[in-house]
N, C-alpha and C positions, 0 to 999 in steps of 0.2 A: 504493500500499501504505500509507502513513504519513497519509495521507487516513482511509482506510477505519479506523484505527487509533484520529488522534485522534475521528472521529466516532462510536468505540464507544465509548473514556472519555467524551467529551461526555454520551451517550446513560445512559455506566452514573451518571454523578456524577447527573444529573437527574433520573432516576429515586431517588439515594440521599436526595438533596433531599427530592422530594415522598414519602417513605415514611417518614423518620423523624416522631415524631410529638410534638407541641407540649405543652410541657408549661402548664398553667394559671399564671400570675399568681397568689402567694400575698401576700400584708401578712404579713410577717416578723415574730413578738414575740408576744407574747397580750394576749387581749382577758379580765380579768378581770369577775364581776358576781357579786351577793350573791342568793340566794333561800331560800325557808323548806323547808326536807324534811318529812317528812310530818309530824314530831311537835312543826314548826313552830320547829326550833333553826334560826339560818344556816346555810347552805353557800355555800362559791362554788364557781362556776361557771367552766372555760375553757375559751376557743377559743384552741389554737394555729397559727399558722402561718396562718390563714382564707382561702380562696381569694378577690381581690380581685370586687368586683360581683356577688358571691352569695347571695341573698338569705338569713341563717340563723334561722330561728326557735327558737329556747333551748328546747330539748326541754322541759326542767323547769314552766317556767310557759307553753306553746304553750294549753292549754288555759283561756279565761279564764274558762269556767265553773265550773272544777276548781282554780283556783292563784290566788293572787296573782299580781302581776306581778316581776320582778328587780328591782333597783337598786343604788345604788353604782358603778357600770358604771367601769373601768379602764380604758383605752385603753393598752396596751404594745405597740401593733404602728405599724410605719413608715408607716402609712396612716390615711388620714382613716377614725373612726369615725361611720356617723349611724345613731342607735338613733331605734327608733321603739315607740308605746305600743301594738300591736298585734301579731297573729301577720301571716308574709307581709310585711313591711315596710310596714303599713299607719296609718294613725293620724296622729296627734301623731310632728313627729321633734324630736331634738337633737344638732346635730353636734360629736364629741370629736377634737379636733387629733392627733396621730402624736405618741407616745412618754408627752406629758404629759396627756392629755385624762383628764381622770375628770368623773363627779357624785357628787351625796349621794345621800345615803337617800331623797331627794326626789324623784328622778329614777327613774321607775318606765320597764321596758323589758320588751318581750317578741321583739324581735327587733332584727338589726342586720346593715347593710353596710356593707363598705370603697371604700374608693375608690382 
């Protein structure tokens, strides 16, 4: 009887472990960038706690034919941010270190990935 109860408990624990969803790992903190609004004025975009390993095409500058790229990124996350000159994490890239990484107005970007 004890063996049957132990087996049932072990099976229940295993089932519970297998059914608990795993959460995506996120870079904690903010990633900021500057882009031009519809009237040409500078606007600030923010990604909060972005998922690590996922490419983020910045929505405000996603279309190279319709908008100028974003610039002046500030990486205040706990992960390295790699910024790209093209959407979908393509083109030239530059790496920004965690917490203090930043780029000037000359650093243009349209997408970013965190590691």
